[in-house]
Residue frames as qw, qx, qy, qz and C-alpha x, y, z in Angstrom:
[[0.225, 0.198, 0.769, 0.565, 51.54, -42.35, 151.42],
 [0.319, 0.059, -0.100, -0.941, 48.94, -39.95, 149.73],
 [0.572, -0.119, -0.628, -0.515, 46.74, -42.89, 148.87],
 [0.724, -0.412, 0.216, -0.509, 44.44, -44.56, 151.38],
 [0.249, 0.319, -0.908, 0.110, 45.77, -47.64, 153.11],
 [0.726, -0.273, -0.069, -0.628, 42.90, -49.88, 153.73],
 [0.954, -0.144, -0.256, -0.058, 44.23, -53.39, 154.34],
 [0.727, -0.608, 0.226, 0.224, 46.98, -54.85, 156.61],
 [0.757, 0.071, 0.287, 0.583, 49.38, -55.29, 153.74],
 [0.260, 0.801, 0.190, 0.504, 48.68, -51.74, 152.36],
 [0.425, -0.897, 0.073, -0.102, 49.62, -50.35, 155.87],
 [0.818, -0.357, 0.278, 0.355, 52.73, -52.39, 156.10],
 [0.634, 0.373, 0.313, 0.601, 53.87, -51.26, 152.71],
 [0.004, -0.918, -0.139, -0.372, 52.92, -47.69, 153.41],
 [0.579, -0.785, 0.164, 0.146, 55.07, -47.57, 156.65],
 [0.753, -0.144, 0.356, 0.535, 58.04, -48.91, 154.81],
 [0.452, 0.610, 0.312, 0.571, 57.54, -46.49, 151.91],
 [0.244, -0.950, -0.089, -0.174, 57.09, -43.52, 154.31],
 [0.717, -0.574, 0.231, 0.321, 60.27, -44.48, 156.05],
 [0.663, 0.078, 0.400, 0.627, 62.34, -44.53, 152.78],
 [0.225, 0.792, 0.359, 0.439, 60.66, -41.55, 151.34],
 [0.331, -0.944, -0.001, -0.017, 61.46, -39.44, 154.34],
 [0.720, -0.438, 0.315, 0.437, 64.94, -40.76, 154.67],
 [0.601, 0.330, 0.422, 0.593, 65.51, -39.98, 150.95],
 [0.033, -0.945, -0.191, -0.264, 64.39, -36.37, 151.55],
 [0.513, -0.838, 0.148, 0.112, 66.70, -35.98, 154.32],
 [0.758, -0.148, 0.390, 0.500, 69.53, -37.49, 152.35],
 [0.436, 0.647, 0.332, 0.529, 68.91, -35.25, 149.41],
 [0.177, -0.973, -0.023, -0.149, 68.99, -32.14, 151.76],
 [0.663, -0.637, 0.273, 0.283, 72.22, -33.20, 153.19],
 [0.708, 0.092, 0.415, 0.564, 73.89, -34.03, 150.06],
 [0.285, 0.750, 0.289, 0.522, 72.71, -30.82, 148.26],
 [0.405, -0.913, -0.033, 0.036, 73.48, -28.79, 151.44],
 [0.677, -0.434, 0.347, 0.483, 77.06, -30.00, 151.50],
 [0.572, 0.386, 0.427, 0.584, 77.33, -29.35, 147.65],
 [0.074, 0.906, 0.182, 0.376, 75.96, -25.75, 147.90],
 [0.510, -0.842, 0.127, 0.127, 78.15, -25.06, 151.08],
 [0.741, -0.177, 0.366, 0.535, 81.24, -26.45, 149.25],
 [0.448, 0.634, 0.367, 0.513, 80.48, -24.40, 146.20],
 [0.166, -0.957, -0.079, -0.227, 80.22, -21.15, 148.43],
 [0.644, -0.711, 0.214, 0.182, 83.11, -21.95, 150.83],
 [0.639, -0.227, 0.498, 0.541, 85.62, -22.84, 148.10],
 [0.508, 0.814, 0.278, 0.034, 84.57, -20.52, 145.41],
 [0.603, 0.215, 0.106, 0.761, 87.24, -18.61, 143.35],
 [0.133, -0.879, -0.278, 0.362, 87.41, -15.16, 144.77],
 [0.010, 0.810, -0.282, -0.514, 90.28, -13.65, 142.60],
 [0.775, 0.580, -0.204, -0.148, 91.43, -14.33, 139.04],
 [0.272, 0.640, -0.697, 0.173, 94.80, -15.29, 140.32],
 [0.634, -0.372, 0.584, -0.345, 93.58, -17.89, 142.87],
 [0.573, 0.244, -0.750, -0.222, 94.27, -21.36, 142.27],
 [0.839, -0.391, 0.004, -0.377, 92.58, -24.25, 144.21],
 [0.357, -0.537, 0.760, -0.084, 94.64, -26.42, 146.64],
 [0.665, 0.256, -0.634, -0.302, 95.40, -29.74, 144.81],
 [0.590, -0.329, 0.629, -0.384, 94.13, -32.55, 146.80],
 [0.416, 0.313, -0.783, -0.341, 94.86, -36.06, 145.58],
 [0.645, -0.302, -0.689, -0.137, 92.67, -38.09, 148.10],
 [0.322, -0.418, 0.486, -0.696, 91.31, -38.21, 151.56],
 [0.297, 0.005, -0.955, 0.009, 90.93, -41.62, 153.02],
 [0.126, 0.315, 0.735, -0.587, 88.36, -40.74, 155.75],
 [0.488, 0.364, -0.003, -0.793, 86.05, -38.95, 153.23],
 [0.513, 0.260, -0.693, -0.434, 86.30, -41.82, 150.74],
 [0.171, -0.044, -0.952, 0.251, 85.64, -44.37, 153.51],
 [0.216, 0.301, 0.473, -0.799, 82.79, -42.32, 154.77],
 [0.558, 0.395, -0.111, -0.721, 80.92, -41.95, 151.43],
 [0.476, 0.152, -0.824, -0.266, 81.47, -45.79, 150.68],
 [0.200, -0.067, -0.923, 0.322, 80.67, -47.33, 154.02],
 [0.253, 0.253, 0.497, -0.790, 77.86, -45.15, 155.22],
 [0.604, 0.223, -0.291, -0.707, 75.70, -45.50, 152.07],
 [0.488, 0.119, -0.856, -0.122, 76.33, -49.26, 152.23],
 [0.025, -0.170, -0.808, 0.564, 74.94, -49.41, 155.86],
 [0.426, 0.232, 0.186, -0.854, 71.97, -47.35, 154.94],
 [0.628, 0.188, -0.555, -0.513, 71.08, -49.76, 152.06],
 [0.341, 0.023, -0.921, 0.187, 71.65, -52.68, 154.27],
 [0.165, 0.175, 0.628, -0.740, 69.17, -51.14, 156.87],
 [0.584, 0.282, -0.083, -0.757, 66.55, -50.46, 154.15],
 [0.529, 0.166, -0.782, -0.284, 67.04, -54.17, 152.89],
 [0.154, -0.078, -0.886, 0.430, 66.57, -55.65, 156.38],
 [0.354, 0.287, 0.346, -0.820, 63.41, -53.38, 156.90],
 [0.573, 0.270, -0.404, -0.660, 62.09, -54.60, 153.47],
 [0.438, 0.080, -0.895, -0.002, 62.62, -58.26, 154.29],
 [0.033, 0.145, 0.728, -0.670, 60.93, -57.70, 157.56],
 [0.485, 0.309, 0.078, -0.814, 57.91, -56.17, 155.91],
 [0.612, 0.187, -0.614, -0.462, 57.60, -58.90, 153.33],
 [0.265, 0.013, -0.941, 0.208, 57.71, -61.55, 155.98],
 [0.196, 0.270, 0.597, -0.730, 54.55, -59.83, 157.65],
 [0.441, 0.165, -0.305, -0.828, 52.49, -59.67, 154.48],
 [0.841, 0.069, 0.294, -0.448, 49.49, -62.05, 153.97],
 [0.968, 0.206, 0.133, 0.047, 50.46, -65.59, 152.94],
 [0.129, 0.868, -0.474, -0.068, 54.19, -64.73, 152.90],
 [0.949, 0.116, -0.278, 0.090, 55.34, -68.14, 153.82],
 [0.489, -0.793, 0.353, 0.084, 58.70, -68.93, 155.18],
 [0.175, 0.634, -0.709, -0.255, 62.12, -70.38, 154.17],
 [0.238, -0.102, 0.964, -0.060, 60.85, -73.85, 155.02],
 [0.342, 0.543, 0.765, -0.050, 57.44, -73.31, 153.49],
 [0.061, -0.228, 0.269, 0.934, 57.75, -70.85, 150.53],
 [0.422, 0.638, 0.589, -0.261, 54.59, -69.49, 149.04],
 [0.295, 0.057, 0.488, 0.819, 54.89, -68.67, 145.36],
 [0.296, 0.620, 0.273, -0.673, 52.62, -65.60, 144.76],
 [0.625, 0.582, -0.233, -0.466, 53.35, -66.46, 140.99],
 [0.463, -0.282, 0.819, 0.186, 53.94, -69.86, 139.57],
 [0.204, 0.197, -0.755, -0.591, 53.54, -71.74, 136.39],
 [0.754, 0.012, 0.050, -0.655, 49.99, -73.01, 135.71],
 [0.904, 0.127, -0.400, -0.081, 49.99, -76.82, 136.36],
 [0.299, 0.325, -0.725, 0.529, 52.58, -76.65, 139.26],
 [0.664, -0.501, -0.470, -0.296, 50.41, -78.60, 141.69],
 [0.631, -0.273, -0.454, 0.567, 52.85, -78.47, 144.59],
 [0.149, 0.097, -0.107, 0.978, 53.02, -74.65, 144.42],
 [0.401, -0.389, -0.344, -0.755, 49.31, -74.31, 144.11],
 [0.688, -0.448, -0.570, 0.008, 48.75, -76.67, 147.04],
 [0.438, -0.182, -0.397, 0.786, 51.08, -74.41, 149.25],
 [0.055, -0.213, -0.102, -0.970, 49.07, -71.45, 148.24],
 [0.600, -0.424, -0.474, -0.486, 45.73, -73.14, 149.22],
 [0.713, -0.383, -0.500, 0.309, 47.26, -73.95, 152.61],
 [0.404, 0.261, -0.220, 0.849, 48.79, -70.60, 153.13],
 [0.226, 0.032, 0.339, -0.913, 45.65, -68.80, 154.53],
 [0.181, 0.496, 0.844, -0.096, 42.09, -69.86, 155.23],
 [0.090, 0.022, -0.283, -0.955, 40.03, -67.85, 152.80],
 [0.392, 0.409, 0.596, -0.570, 36.25, -67.11, 152.69],
 [0.636, 0.673, 0.255, -0.278, 35.97, -66.37, 149.01],
 [0.431, -0.277, 0.592, 0.622, 38.15, -67.24, 145.95],
 [0.505, 0.751, 0.172, -0.390, 37.62, -65.44, 142.82],
 [0.677, 0.011, 0.477, 0.560, 39.30, -66.52, 139.50],
 [0.150, 0.867, 0.012, -0.476, 40.41, -63.55, 137.51],
 [0.708, 0.311, 0.446, 0.450, 41.32, -63.59, 133.80],
 [0.117, -0.624, 0.160, 0.756, 43.25, -60.76, 132.34],
 [0.584, 0.546, 0.544, 0.255, 41.82, -59.81, 128.84],
 [0.218, -0.034, 0.230, 0.948, 42.35, -57.06, 126.37],
 [0.269, 0.336, -0.461, 0.776, 41.19, -54.85, 128.01],
 [0.614, -0.497, 0.060, -0.610, 39.25, -55.80, 131.06],
 [0.068, -0.246, 0.920, -0.297, 39.29, -58.27, 133.95],
 [0.691, -0.177, -0.484, -0.507, 36.86, -61.20, 133.89],
 [0.300, -0.386, 0.680, -0.547, 35.77, -62.50, 137.25],
 [0.696, -0.143, -0.637, -0.300, 34.53, -66.08, 137.81],
 [0.485, -0.483, 0.413, -0.601, 33.04, -66.74, 141.31],
 [0.342, 0.132, -0.926, -0.093, 33.85, -70.35, 142.16],
 [0.502, -0.550, -0.659, -0.107, 31.22, -70.42, 145.17],
 [0.002, 0.386, -0.414, 0.824, 30.33, -68.69, 148.34],
 [0.304, -0.022, 0.747, -0.591, 28.89, -70.62, 151.23],
 [0.325, 0.299, 0.896, 0.038, 26.94, -72.96, 148.89],
 [0.404, 0.654, 0.209, -0.604, 25.27, -70.12, 146.92],
 [0.768, 0.543, 0.328, 0.089, 26.66, -71.32, 143.53],
 [0.445, -0.316, 0.369, 0.752, 29.17, -70.30, 140.94],
 [0.481, 0.816, 0.320, 0.033, 28.94, -67.81, 138.10],
 [0.561, 0.009, 0.196, 0.804, 31.04, -65.50, 135.93],
 [0.114, 0.897, 0.227, -0.363, 31.18, -61.81, 135.22],
 [0.400, -0.276, 0.526, 0.698, 32.45, -60.92, 131.87],
 [0.528, 0.754, 0.390, 0.001, 30.88, -58.80, 129.18],
 [0.564, 0.174, 0.170, 0.789, 34.00, -56.54, 128.65],
 [0.030, -0.793, -0.240, -0.559, 32.16, -53.35, 129.90],
 [0.165, 0.463, -0.459, 0.740, 33.99, -53.13, 133.14],
 [0.681, -0.584, -0.388, -0.212, 32.11, -54.89, 135.86],
 [0.222, -0.729, 0.481, -0.434, 33.03, -54.43, 139.41],
 [0.521, 0.028, -0.822, 0.227, 34.68, -56.97, 141.48],
 [0.582, -0.577, -0.018, -0.573, 32.22, -57.41, 144.31],
 [0.521, 0.057, -0.770, 0.363, 33.48, -58.85, 147.66],
 [0.552, -0.727, -0.388, -0.123, 32.34, -59.05, 151.17],
 [0.071, -0.768, 0.397, -0.497, 33.76, -56.67, 153.94],
 [0.579, -0.527, 0.517, -0.345, 35.74, -58.40, 156.83],
 [0.962, 0.035, 0.263, -0.063, 36.47, -61.58, 154.93],
 [0.392, -0.470, 0.641, 0.464, 39.65, -63.17, 153.61],
 [0.699, 0.664, 0.050, -0.260, 39.66, -62.89, 149.77],
 [0.479, -0.404, 0.616, 0.478, 42.00, -64.52, 147.40],
 [0.619, 0.676, -0.052, -0.396, 42.20, -63.81, 143.76],
 [0.695, -0.109, 0.641, 0.308, 43.55, -66.47, 141.45],
 [0.362, 0.805, -0.057, -0.466, 44.71, -64.71, 138.38],
 [0.670, 0.088, 0.597, 0.433, 45.72, -65.70, 134.89],
 [0.310, 0.644, -0.123, -0.689, 46.06, -63.93, 131.46],
 [0.755, 0.319, 0.572, 0.040, 44.93, -65.32, 128.17],
 [0.523, 0.827, 0.060, 0.197, 46.90, -62.75, 125.95],
 [0.459, 0.582, -0.334, 0.582, 49.67, -60.54, 127.17],
 [0.439, -0.140, -0.616, 0.639, 51.23, -59.51, 130.41],
 [0.284, -0.789, -0.249, -0.485, 48.94, -57.50, 132.77],
 [0.309, 0.094, -0.648, 0.690, 49.40, -56.23, 136.36],
 [0.438, -0.721, -0.517, -0.145, 46.59, -56.19, 139.03],
 [0.337, 0.035, -0.367, 0.866, 47.03, -53.14, 141.23],
 [0.315, -0.805, -0.403, -0.300, 44.58, -51.56, 143.65],
 [0.288, 0.512, -0.457, 0.668, 46.80, -49.10, 145.63],
 [0.530, -0.519, 0.215, -0.635, 44.48, -49.18, 148.69],
 [0.971, -0.185, 0.002, -0.153, 45.09, -52.98, 149.08],
 [0.639, -0.605, 0.411, 0.238, 48.77, -52.87, 148.88],
 [0.326, -0.437, 0.649, 0.531, 51.33, -54.41, 146.39],
 [0.618, 0.509, -0.298, -0.521, 51.03, -54.93, 142.66],
 [0.684, -0.143, 0.714, 0.047, 51.03, -58.31, 141.11],
 [0.216, 0.395, -0.647, -0.615, 52.07, -59.33, 137.58],
 [0.791, 0.256, 0.466, -0.302, 49.54, -61.49, 135.62],
 [0.023, 0.510, -0.688, -0.516, 51.56, -63.43, 132.95],
 [0.819, 0.243, -0.326, -0.405, 50.43, -65.82, 130.18],
 [0.756, 0.200, -0.612, 0.114, 51.05, -69.34, 131.47],
 [0.197, 0.064, -0.708, 0.676, 51.34, -68.34, 135.22],
 [0.439, -0.673, -0.571, -0.168, 49.02, -68.28, 138.03],
 [0.186, 0.377, -0.327, 0.847, 49.22, -65.19, 140.24],
 [0.441, -0.560, -0.700, 0.057, 47.66, -64.53, 143.55],
 [0.001, 0.417, -0.218, 0.883, 46.47, -61.60, 145.68],
 [0.385, -0.439, -0.751, 0.306, 45.20, -61.83, 149.27],
 [0.014, -0.279, 0.186, -0.942, 43.32, -59.00, 150.99],
 [0.280, -0.587, -0.749, 0.129, 40.62, -58.36, 153.72],
 [0.031, 0.464, 0.052, 0.884, 38.87, -55.01, 153.79],
 [0.026, -0.197, -0.741, 0.641, 37.57, -54.03, 157.19],
 [0.084, -0.637, -0.722, -0.257, 33.82, -53.71, 157.53],
 [0.071, 0.040, -0.135, 0.988, 32.61, -50.13, 157.88],
 [0.270, 0.451, 0.710, -0.469, 28.94, -50.95, 157.87],
 [0.510, 0.725, 0.165, -0.432, 28.53, -49.49, 154.41],
 [0.820, 0.480, 0.182, 0.252, 29.50, -50.05, 150.77],
 [0.330, -0.700, 0.361, 0.520, 33.10, -49.03, 149.89],
 [0.787, 0.597, 0.103, 0.116, 34.62, -48.67, 146.32],
 [0.498, -0.608, 0.411, 0.462, 38.20, -48.78, 145.32],
 [0.628, 0.763, -0.030, -0.151, 39.80, -48.01, 142.11],
 [0.566, -0.464, 0.524, 0.437, 42.94, -49.55, 140.52],
 [0.546, 0.727, -0.228, -0.348, 44.60, -49.72, 137.11],
 [0.940, 0.161, 0.087, 0.288, 46.49, -52.35, 135.10],
 [0.339, -0.861, 0.251, 0.285, 50.11, -51.28, 135.75],
 [0.471, -0.199, 0.658, 0.554, 51.75, -52.77, 132.64],
 [0.400, 0.448, -0.303, -0.740, 51.15, -51.52, 129.06],
 [0.492, 0.036, 0.870, -0.019, 49.14, -54.11, 127.44],
 [0.320, 0.410, 0.678, 0.520, 48.06, -52.64, 124.14],
 [0.066, 0.421, 0.272, 0.863, 46.09, -49.73, 122.65],
 [0.493, -0.654, -0.248, -0.517, 43.31, -49.59, 125.30],
 [0.579, -0.078, -0.639, 0.500, 45.54, -50.24, 128.23],
 [0.028, -0.154, 0.357, -0.921, 44.33, -46.97, 129.91],
 [0.646, -0.241, -0.148, -0.709, 40.74, -48.31, 130.01],
 [0.705, -0.029, -0.704, 0.078, 41.81, -51.38, 131.89],
 [0.313, -0.577, 0.347, -0.670, 40.57, -50.50, 135.34],
 [0.380, -0.169, -0.878, 0.235, 40.25, -52.64, 138.47],
 [0.344, -0.394, 0.103, -0.846, 37.22, -51.49, 140.24],
 [0.405, -0.114, -0.867, 0.268, 36.35, -53.21, 143.47],
 [0.493, -0.501, -0.046, -0.709, 33.09, -52.80, 145.45],
 [0.265, 0.029, -0.857, 0.440, 33.08, -54.02, 149.07],
 [0.519, -0.450, -0.315, -0.655, 29.77, -54.73, 150.63],
 [0.370, -0.384, 0.673, -0.513, 28.82, -55.64, 154.15],
 [0.132, -0.085, 0.985, 0.071, 28.17, -59.36, 154.64],
 [0.458, 0.489, 0.676, -0.306, 24.24, -59.40, 154.42],
 [0.421, 0.739, -0.122, -0.512, 24.24, -56.93, 151.49],
 [0.093, 0.470, -0.807, -0.346, 26.91, -59.14, 149.69],
 [0.298, 0.133, 0.944, -0.047, 24.92, -62.31, 150.26],
 [0.478, 0.644, 0.380, -0.460, 21.89, -60.64, 148.69],
 [0.356, 0.735, -0.368, -0.445, 23.86, -59.50, 145.73],
 [0.084, -0.348, 0.916, 0.180, 25.59, -62.87, 145.30],
 [0.464, 0.264, 0.821, -0.200, 22.37, -64.92, 145.58],
 [0.494, 0.743, 0.204, -0.404, 20.44, -62.60, 143.07],
 [0.254, 0.715, -0.515, -0.399, 23.54, -62.48, 140.55],
 [0.221, -0.245, 0.936, 0.123, 24.12, -66.17, 140.69],
 [0.511, 0.435, 0.727, -0.148, 20.50, -66.92, 139.66],
 [0.390, 0.800, -0.020, -0.456, 20.53, -64.16, 137.07],
 [0.093, 0.679, -0.651, -0.328, 23.71, -65.27, 135.46],
 [0.226, -0.118, 0.967, 0.015, 22.70, -69.04, 135.43],
 [0.638, 0.402, 0.359, -0.550, 19.27, -68.69, 133.87],
 [0.615, 0.181, 0.696, 0.323, 18.75, -71.01, 130.93],
 [0.063, -0.118, 0.388, 0.912, 18.72, -69.20, 127.48],
 [0.270, 0.607, 0.681, -0.306, 15.46, -67.76, 126.68],
 [0.301, 0.119, 0.457, 0.828, 15.30, -66.31, 123.10],
 [0.062, -0.762, -0.591, -0.256, 11.78, -65.09, 123.58],
 [0.362, -0.879, -0.153, 0.270, 13.13, -62.45, 126.11],
 [0.672, 0.062, 0.166, 0.719, 16.17, -61.48, 123.94],
 [0.008, 0.946, 0.171, -0.274, 16.97, -57.77, 123.89],
 [0.735, 0.400, 0.164, 0.522, 18.92, -56.73, 120.73],
 [0.031, 0.925, -0.078, 0.371, 19.39, -53.14, 122.05],
 [0.611, -0.712, 0.347, -0.001, 21.19, -54.44, 125.13],
 [0.898, 0.075, 0.302, 0.312, 23.03, -56.76, 122.77],
 [0.468, 0.756, 0.022, 0.457, 24.29, -53.79, 120.80],
 [0.265, -0.909, 0.216, -0.238, 25.44, -52.06, 123.88],
 [0.834, -0.415, 0.342, 0.122, 27.41, -55.07, 124.91],
 [0.822, 0.283, 0.283, 0.406, 29.11, -55.47, 121.52],
 [0.423, 0.715, 0.047, 0.554, 29.89, -51.97, 120.70],
 [0.236, -0.872, 0.190, -0.383, 30.62, -50.66, 124.26],
 [0.802, -0.497, 0.333, 0.000, 32.77, -53.60, 125.47],
 [0.471, -0.418, 0.679, 0.377, 35.83, -55.83, 124.54],
 [0.692, 0.381, 0.576, 0.208, 34.17, -57.09, 121.31],
 [0.324, 0.939, 0.087, -0.070, 34.65, -53.70, 119.73],
 [0.327, -0.714, 0.522, 0.334, 38.43, -54.05, 120.14],
 [0.333, -0.185, 0.824, 0.421, 38.46, -56.61, 117.27],
 [0.340, 0.517, 0.781, 0.083, 35.15, -56.38, 115.58],
 [0.028, -0.187, 0.163, 0.968, 33.88, -53.72, 113.08],
 [0.193, 0.646, 0.738, -0.021, 30.34, -52.66, 112.49],
 [0.215, 0.370, 0.300, 0.853, 29.68, -49.72, 110.11],
 [0.261, -0.614, -0.209, -0.715, 28.20, -46.69, 111.86],
 [0.737, -0.643, -0.194, -0.075, 28.89, -47.77, 115.42],
 [0.319, -0.842, 0.431, -0.049, 31.71, -47.46, 118.02],
 [0.849, -0.162, 0.486, 0.128, 32.86, -50.97, 117.10],
 [0.524, 0.810, -0.229, -0.126, 35.76, -50.27, 114.71],
 [0.669, -0.477, 0.549, 0.155, 38.16, -53.08, 115.37],
 [0.559, 0.619, -0.469, -0.290, 40.53, -54.32, 112.58],
 [0.298, -0.414, 0.858, -0.064, 41.41, -57.83, 114.11],
 [0.684, 0.266, 0.637, -0.238, 38.63, -60.00, 113.01],
 [0.353, -0.031, 0.707, 0.613, 38.77, -61.31, 109.46],
 [0.033, 0.513, 0.643, 0.568, 35.26, -60.12, 108.48],
 [0.253, -0.224, 0.113, -0.934, 33.17, -56.92, 109.13],
 [0.064, 0.322, 0.907, -0.264, 29.95, -57.70, 111.00],
 [0.263, 0.209, -0.039, -0.941, 28.04, -55.00, 109.29],
 [0.725, 0.133, -0.332, -0.589, 25.94, -57.59, 107.20],
 [0.218, -0.324, 0.895, -0.213, 26.71, -60.55, 109.57],
 [0.652, 0.165, 0.625, -0.397, 23.34, -62.22, 109.24],
 [0.723, 0.593, -0.088, -0.343, 23.63, -62.45, 105.42],
 [0.033, 0.596, -0.798, -0.077, 26.90, -64.37, 105.54],
 [0.753, 0.086, -0.549, -0.353, 26.71, -67.95, 104.20],
 [0.786, -0.172, -0.555, 0.213, 28.32, -69.66, 107.21],
 [0.519, -0.847, 0.095, -0.072, 29.27, -68.96, 110.89],
 [0.525, -0.687, 0.469, 0.180, 32.96, -68.53, 111.62],
 [0.408, 0.625, -0.557, -0.362, 33.84, -69.45, 108.18],
 [0.585, -0.139, 0.794, -0.094, 33.06, -73.08, 108.88],
 [0.035, 0.001, -0.832, -0.554, 32.52, -75.40, 105.78],
 [0.547, -0.081, -0.148, -0.820, 28.93, -75.38, 104.65],
 [0.669, -0.052, -0.718, -0.185, 28.71, -79.13, 105.25],
 [0.205, 0.002, -0.742, 0.638, 29.23, -78.55, 109.06],
 [0.276, -0.669, -0.672, -0.158, 25.93, -78.60, 110.81],
 [0.360, -0.670, -0.315, 0.567, 27.18, -75.83, 113.14],
 [0.357, 0.010, 0.301, 0.884, 27.85, -73.53, 110.22],
 [0.039, -0.663, -0.562, -0.494, 24.35, -72.27, 109.64],
 [0.059, 0.163, -0.289, 0.942, 23.60, -68.89, 111.18],
 [0.507, -0.557, -0.545, -0.370, 20.79, -69.45, 113.58],
 [0.473, -0.750, 0.164, -0.433, 20.04, -68.72, 117.13],
 [0.939, -0.329, 0.093, 0.044, 21.28, -72.10, 118.48],
 [0.831, 0.257, -0.022, 0.494, 24.51, -72.14, 116.53],
 [0.184, 0.719, -0.144, 0.655, 25.39, -68.61, 117.21],
 [0.624, -0.698, 0.158, -0.314, 24.61, -68.96, 121.01],
 [0.950, -0.172, 0.089, 0.243, 26.94, -72.09, 121.13],
 [0.630, 0.497, -0.067, 0.593, 29.69, -69.99, 119.32],
 [0.060, -0.765, 0.169, -0.618, 29.52, -67.16, 121.65],
 [0.757, -0.592, 0.160, -0.226, 29.50, -69.30, 124.73],
 [0.743, -0.381, 0.500, 0.230, 32.39, -71.50, 123.71],
 [0.511, 0.724, -0.292, -0.359, 34.12, -70.47, 120.36],
 [0.023, -0.524, 0.848, 0.074, 36.93, -73.10, 120.68],
 [0.510, 0.096, 0.828, -0.212, 34.33, -75.88, 121.14],
 [0.680, 0.639, 0.260, -0.248, 32.66, -74.98, 117.80],
 [0.691, 0.678, -0.191, 0.163, 35.90, -74.20, 115.88],
 [0.804, -0.492, 0.044, 0.332, 39.02, -75.51, 117.41],
 [0.609, 0.008, 0.199, 0.768, 42.06, -73.26, 117.09],
 [0.135, 0.818, 0.364, 0.425, 40.03, -70.26, 116.54],
 [0.334, 0.167, -0.306, 0.876, 41.56, -66.89, 117.71],
 [0.419, -0.577, -0.239, -0.660, 38.10, -65.92, 119.07],
 [0.043, 0.224, -0.757, 0.613, 38.57, -65.75, 122.91],
 [0.434, -0.518, -0.736, -0.036, 36.07, -67.28, 125.35],
 [0.006, 0.440, -0.241, 0.865, 34.83, -64.26, 127.15],
 [0.170, -0.248, -0.868, 0.394, 32.68, -66.28, 129.58],
 [0.326, -0.242, -0.211, -0.889, 29.50, -64.58, 128.69],
 [0.403, 0.089, 0.709, -0.571, 26.39, -65.13, 130.77],
 [0.303, 0.328, 0.854, 0.269, 23.56, -66.81, 129.21],
 [0.184, 0.836, 0.428, -0.290, 21.53, -63.66, 129.07],
 [0.052, -0.708, 0.372, 0.598, 24.44, -61.60, 127.54],
 [0.228, -0.152, 0.831, 0.484, 24.88, -64.26, 124.99],
 [0.270, 0.610, 0.744, 0.020, 21.09, -64.45, 124.06],
 [0.100, 0.881, 0.146, -0.438, 21.08, -60.51, 123.72],
 [0.140, -0.595, 0.569, 0.550, 24.15, -60.58, 121.55],
 [0.307, 0.199, 0.872, 0.326, 22.48, -63.22, 119.26],
 [0.249, 0.768, 0.581, -0.106, 19.41, -61.28, 118.89],
 [0.069, 0.858, -0.081, -0.503, 21.44, -58.12, 117.85],
 [0.237, -0.337, 0.747, 0.522, 23.87, -60.04, 115.46],
 [0.358, 0.388, 0.835, 0.155, 20.77, -61.51, 113.74],
 [0.259, 0.860, 0.343, -0.274, 19.52, -57.95, 112.94],
 [0.182, -0.613, 0.489, 0.593, 22.86, -57.15, 110.96],
 [0.670, 0.373, 0.617, 0.179, 21.66, -57.48, 107.36]]
């Protein structure tokens, strides 16, 4: 394969792909060679020539039926053998579902027993970015990465990583070619990817792409993975966990940064603000004069959460469905700082 093969799974898939690719080229050359030879050998030389009428050839017909069938059988056996060697492949007596319905506890328990992992990251496919929630790493705490501006997935080198993936909108597909196979991420399902990137002693970066058309900004839905040496990853993880979990402090709010988050990220896909890059058409109201609106999220004025102020707006951004059940506004799992900066910017829109 032309693409780098970093993980064990990628190498196994690459070896199978290379065999099939080379074999396909040889088959093409054989078939086309016979075709050209037949056209030259049996071409019409004189206007009065008539070809010999042949009504069948048992040997030829058996050959071009049995031989391709045998070749396909060989490829099938090699494919099954490769699949059996992939990470967490399971067995006939202990099948591991790499995609299963959310809530299928038996399938999930099999996944958790399939391989000892050092880090689990919960991945949510959104329109149009991947949101990452780190459940914990060696007692350093949990936090989420999700502002819709394309954060990297950061993982340690030489460690077993598992991604627990789901979609809260349409079908996506996680695919980083250097790590091996693609995995569909369907609404209502839980999908899994396992990988272990060898430690080279320095930071490594890999790029992937959502491999299923998922809407107008599909081309922007990249999968960027940064792999750090263990010590460097621990430093990053500890600092990020602290920063993402700081309590809200409106005295340090940065409306300029809030504008960058809103207009440069996923928010702009739905919301519209005149004179900015945010030109979405999904949300029911423009945000150009948001701070002058009578209520938040079109809640009834009698609702104490309806007043547009720092506290109510912060609560809305952190958990829209908690403020207004049934709302179409997704929970983008904003960090406390991101939510505070967005509040500061939104309150300037008058």
